[in-house]
N, C-alpha and C positions, 0 to 999 in steps of 0.2 A: 647810850651808855658805852663807855670805853671797854675795849676787849679785856684789858687786865682786870677790870672790875668783875667781868664774867668769870674769869679764871679763878679768882680767889674771893669767895663770898664769906663774910664772917659767920661763924657758927651761930652767934647769938641772934641773928636775924631770922633764923629758921625755927619753926615749932620744935620744941624739945620732944624727942621720941626716944624711948628706951630701946636700945639695939639688942636684939637677941639673935646670936649667931645660929641658933637652931632653926631659925626661919629660912636660912639660906643654905639649903642642902644641895650644894653644887659639887659635882664631881668633874674635876678638870678634864676637858677634852672629850666628855662623854657624848655631847650632841652638838658641838660647835663646828660648823662647816665653813671653809674659807669663803664661799659665796655669801653666806650670811654676814660674815665680818665685813666683807667688801661693801655690801649694801648698807650696813650700819654706818660705816665710815663715810660713805657718799651722802647719806641722809643727814648726818651730823654736820658735814661741811655746808650743806644747803641751809640748815637751820641757823647756824652761826653767821653765815653770810647774810641771812635775812634779818639779823639783829636779835635773834632769840638768845637769851642768856644761856651759858653753857650748862648750868645745873638743870635749868628747865628743859633744855633740849635733850639731855640725857634721860630725864624723867619720861619725856615723850617716847623716846626710843625704847626704854625699858618695858613699855607697854605695847610694843609693836607686835609681839606674839610670834615672831619668826622662829626663834629658838628660846626655849625656856631657860636653858643653861646660860646662854649669852645674856638674856634679860636679867638674870640674877647677878651676873658679873657687872653689868652696867649699873645696877642698883648699888652695888658695893662701891663702884667708882664714884657715883653721884654722892653717896653718903660721905666718902672721904673728902670730896671737894667741899661739901657743906660744912665739914669740920675744919676747913682751913688749908687743906693740902692743895698743891698745884695739880693740874690735870696730868702732867707727865709723871709725877710722883705717884699719883693714884693708879695710873696704868702700870707702872713698874711693880706694883704689888701683885700683879697677875702675869708673871713672865711666860707661863705656858699658853696664855691666850694672846697677849700683846707682846710681840718680840722686841728686841733692842732697836730694830729699825724704826718701828712705830714710835717707841718711847723717845728716841733721839729726835725724830721729826717733830713730834708734838712739843718737845722742850725748845727746839729752835723756833717753832711757830709762836710759842708763848713769849720768848725773849724778843722776837722781832715784830710781834703784833700782827702776824699773818697766819693765824691758826686756821682760818677757813681755807686759804690757799694750800696750806700744807696738807690738810685732810683731803682736799680735792685731788692733789697730786698723788697722795698715797692710794686713794681709791683707784686712780688710773693705773698705778703700778700693780695693784692687786688684780685688776681686770686683765692686764696684759700677762701677768704671771699665770692666772687661771687659764687664759687662752692657750698659752704655750704648753702647760701641763696637759690640757685637754687634747692638743694636737699630738703630743707624744703618746699619750694613752690610746688615742684613737688609732695611731699607726701600729700599735702593738697588739691591739685586740684580736685582729684576724690571725696573725701567726700563733699567738698563745692559744686561741680557740682550736686551731688545727692541731697544735701539739698535744693539747689535753685530750681531744677526741682520738688522736692516733695512739696515745699512751693507753687509753681505756680499751681501744680495739685490740692492741697487741697483748695487753694483759688478759683480755677475754680469750684470745686465741691460745695463750700459754696455759691458762687455767682450765678451760673447758674443751678445747679442740685437741691439743697435743696429747692429753691422756688417752684419747681413743686410738691414736697411732701407737702409743706405748703398749696398750693391751694387744694390739695386732702384731707388733714386733716381738712381743714376749713369746709367741708361739712359733717363731721362725727357727729357733734353735741355732742361731749363728751370731757371731760377734757383729755388733752394729758399728758403722763408721764413727769416727771420733766426733765429727760435727753433729751427727744425730744424737749421740750420747750426751754431748754438752747441753743441747736444747732440752732433752728429756730430763736431765738432772736439774736444770734450772726451773723447768716447769714443776717438777716434784717439790723443789725447794719453795716455790711460791705458794703451792697448795698446802704444804704441811707446816712450813715455818715462815709464813707471811709476816708474822710479828717481828722477826729478826730483820726482815727487809725494811720495815718501817723504822725500826730502831737504827738501822744503818743510815737511812735518809736523814733522820734527826741528828745523828752523830756527825754526818757530813755537813749539815747546815751549821751546827755548833762549831765545828772545826773551821769553816770558812769565816764565821764571825770572829773567832779567836784570832785568826790570821789577819783579818781586817783591823782588829784592835792593836795589833803589833805594829809599831811605827816602821820598822825595817821592812816587814813583809808588805805592809800597805803601800809603801813607796814603790816597790816593784810592781804590785798589782795596778797602781795608778799609772805607772809608766806604760805597762802593757795595754791598759784600756785606752790611753791617749794615742798609742801608736798602732792600734788596730785599724786596718783600712775601713773607711766609711764611718764606722762607729766612733772611732777616735775623733774625727773631725766634727761629728755631731755633738759629742760630749763637750769638746773644747768650746764650741760656739755657744752651747746651752749654758755652761758655767759662766763664761765671760759676759754673755748677754744679761743674765740675772744679776751679776755683781755690778756691772756698769749701770744697769737700770736703777739699782739702789743708790749708787754713787751719784747719779744724775739728780735723783729726787732730793738727796741730802744736801748736795751743793746748791740746788735751787731754793732750798729752805733756809740757806744761810749757815749751814754747819761748816766749820772749818775743814779744809781738805784732809788734814791728817786724821782727825776723828772720823770723817766720812769714809776714808780708806780703811780704817780699822774696823768700822762697823760692816762695811761691804765685804771685807776679807773674811769675816766670820761666817759668811754664807758659803764660802768655797769649801767643798768637802774633799776635793782632789788635792793631795799634799803638794804636788808639783806646781800647780797653778797658784795655790795658797802661798807658796814660797815666793812666787813672782810678786804678789800683792804686798807681802811683808817687806820684800826688798825695795819695792817702789816707795813704800811708806818711809823707810829709812833714808832713801835718796832725797825725798822731798824735805825731810827734816834737816838735811844739809843744805837746802836752798835750791835744789834742782826743780825745774818745772815738771809738770805731770808727764808730758810727752817724752821728755828725756828719761824720766824714771822708768817708763815702760818700753823705751826704744829697743833695748836688747832682748826683749822677751821673745822666745821662740814660738809663743802661742798667739801673738798678735800680728795681724797683717800690717804691712807698711802703710797701707791706706788708712787704717785705724789710727796709727800714730800721727799721720799727717793731719787727720781730722781733729785730733786732740790739740795739736799745735795751732791749728786755725782757730779753734774754740778759745784757747788761752790768749791768743793775740787779739781777738775781737771782744774778749770779755764775755763770751757766751759758751763757756765750757760745759755747763749743765745741758744746754740745748743741743750741743754737738754730741755729747755722750748719749743723749736720748735718741738722736738720729742714728748713731752707731748701733744702738740696741734694736731700733726698727729694722735696720739693714740685716742684722744677725737673725732677727725673728723671721724675716722673709727667707733667709738662707736655711734656717732650721726647717721651715715647711718643705722646701725643696729636698733637703737632706733626709727628712723623715719619709718622704715618698720614695727616694732612692733606696733607703734602707729596707722599706717594705718590699720593693721590687727584688731586692737582693735576697731577702730572707725567705720569701715564698718558694723559689725554685730549690734553694738549699734544703729547706724542710721536706719538700716533696722527694728530692733525691735521697736524703737520709732515711726517711720513713719507707720509701719504696725499697731501699736497700735492705732494711730490717725485715720487711715482709718477704722479700725475695730470699733472704738468708734462711728464714724459717721454712719456706716452701721447699727449697733445695735440700735442707737438712732432713726434712720428713720424707722426701722422695728418693734420697740416695739409697736407702736399703732396698726400695722397690726396684730401682734401676739395677742395683747389684744383683738382686735375685733374678730379674729378667735376663740379665747378661749370663748368669750362671746356667 
């Protein structure tokens, strides 16, 4: 049976069932993990490649039991296809589960008759994305754990230990050093007005979010993040690798380059790099090749531009972009290790300095009394 017949099956060939939306109690994003979605996409590509009709394959996957919420969504997609909708249009009805990348890929696969290949390529993309996210999270687990333990330890010192010094200093009958008084006042504030401290943290987070939502402020923050030593290089490569991976998959599926660039640029959260993608899209619309459109970007190595040029001249641009992403993925692993090595000593120095500050502040009055 031809693939197009799998994609659109007349509603009248199916048993008529009364649809009750109350039976689909789905809460968007409540229990859908990226790994579950990646497995479902991989399994669907295998089923279609084996000649299983799309509707039947979706029915099989809806009974897989990996995620109840995802199973309900797949049932909805299957029902829409049985009623005559295309697969891509059915997926587009659930934008919080299936993003624009997946929808555009499926649409290209439907139009080109290569749906199984498109799904297989997207499964590979999801696998690589999950691997990169896991590497980043793994690199940050140890520093964050140290920071949390240190914050709890310092808070315990300020709340439970410092007050014993305060009661001892109260009977000295002399003025305390300014450093000691600051620590005692802060300890008293944490013990008596801790709720104001929590409110202050929440207000700080809200303020940062408001600043990030402001285009002018976000542009400055994005510039600072990209120009920060080590971290800036890591962020730049991570953003470009993810965007180019999407661009490679879309081009390999037959999506035209302008639409592929538009979809991939939507993934870019950094305003400065996003501007580069938008500029490249406009340059391509005027007839420039991709490597020329990105040639003047300060965030791309000359080697990357040369690889683009080679891919365009050989007709294997999607393959070359994929190799660029593989190269950046390897670079990110090295960069994450370098960041971890840099963060560890910085954290130890900062936390050691804080503890040393507290110790000196508490012993200053004792030293002063001994000297007197």
